[in-house]
N, C-alpha and C positions, 0 to 999 in steps of 0.2 A: 633444518639446515645442517645439523651435526651429521645426520645420516648421509646426506649428499657429499659432504666433505670427506667422510670416511670412504665412500665409494670411489672418489676421484684420486685418493692418495694410496689406496690399498695395493694397487698393482705396483706402484713404485716402491712402497715399503716392503712388500713381500719379496719382490725381485732383488732388492738391495740386500736383504737378509740372506737370501739363497746365494747371491753372488759372493757375499763375504764369508759364507760357511766353507770351511776347508773340506770337510767330508760330507756335507749336507746337514740338514736339520730334521728332526722328527716333526710330525704334524703338530704334536702337542707343544713343542718348543716354539714353532712358528706362531701358533695361535696365542700362546702366552706373550710372546714379544710383540705381536700385532695388536693385542688387546689394550684396553684403557682402564685406568683406575684399579689395577691389580686383577682385572677379570680377563679371561681368555676372549679372543675375538669369537663372536658367535659363528657357528658353522654356516649359518644362513648367508653370511658375507663371504666366507672362505670357499665354500664348495663351488659356487658358480665360477670364481676365478680359477680354481684348481682344474675344474672340468674343461674350461675354455682353453687353458694353457697346458693341458695334460701332455700333449706331444712334446712340449718343451722341457718337461721334467723326466727324471728317472728316479726310481725308488730303489735304493741299494740297502737292503736289510733294514728297512724302516726309515732310512735317511733320504730326504728329498733333496735333490740337486738338479742342476741343469743337465739335459741329455747330451749336450754337445758344447764344446768350447765356444762356438760362435754365438750361442745364447749369452754366455758370460760376457763376451766382448760387446755384444749389442747393449746389454744392460750397462756396462761400464761407459760405453760411448754416450748413451742417452742420459744417464743419471749421475755419473761420477766423473765430472770434467776436471776435477782437481784432486791432488793428493789429500787435501784436507777432508774432502767428502769421503774418500776411500777409508781414511783413518777413522772417521766418524762411524762408518758402517761397521768396522771391526770393533770399535769401542762400544757400540750398542750391544753386540753379541757378548763381548767380554763382561760388560756390566750385568747382563742377564745371567751368565754362567757363574759370576762371582757370588750371586745370591742363592745359588742352588746347593743342595747337599753334595759333598765330595763323591765323585765316581771317577773311575779311571778315564773314560772317554771325555767326560765333562772337564776334568782337570786339564788335560792336554788342550782342549778347545779354549778354555778360559785363558790360559797362559799364552797360547799362540795369538789369539785375537787381541789380548792386552798388548803384546809386543807390537803387533801390526797397527795398533791404534796410535802408535807414536809416544805412548806414555814411557816414563823413565823409571818408574817404580813397579816392581813385579806385583801383579794382582794378588798372588797368594801371600805376599808378605803382609797384606792387610788382614789376612785370616789369622787363626791361632798359629803360633810358631811351629808346632809339630806338623801341621798340615802341609807346609811347603815341602818338607822333606818327603812326606808320603807321596806328594804329587810327583816329585822328581823321580822317585823310585818306581812309581806306577806307570808313568806316561812316556818318558823318553822324548819330550817335546822339544828340548834344546833351546827354549827361549830364555828361561831364567837360570837353567842349569845346563851344563854340557850334556850332550846325549850320553846315555849310559854306555853305549857301545864304545865310546872313546875312553872310558874308565877301565876297560877290561884289558 
């Protein structure tokens, strides 16, 4: 039964994550977010979906996203009927990135999705104090800090 439920929700879960990603997600990030109990989703589940929907995706430097805006709109129309659902999708990505080691791209994604999830406290403020400053200097995301370009 668990396997069947995984199959029926995988399309929705994967498309929601890709919809919410600003620049796309790596396959590893997708598999980790789609997995259960701290384990990556097995490729035996992911590969058939990816191959069936391959024309809907584009791979930009290892980041998987939708190949056209109308795919994003179709996913939003089908699965994201309210702002609460949209914020939840961004919150899921923010929660994932908040657990990852700090990297330039990751930090910008974490902060942006945290802001889009409707939360009022910056995600990075829950990290060590010095990491928030590092994030602002490295990413120019503009969610928790003003864009660096405005400080010049």
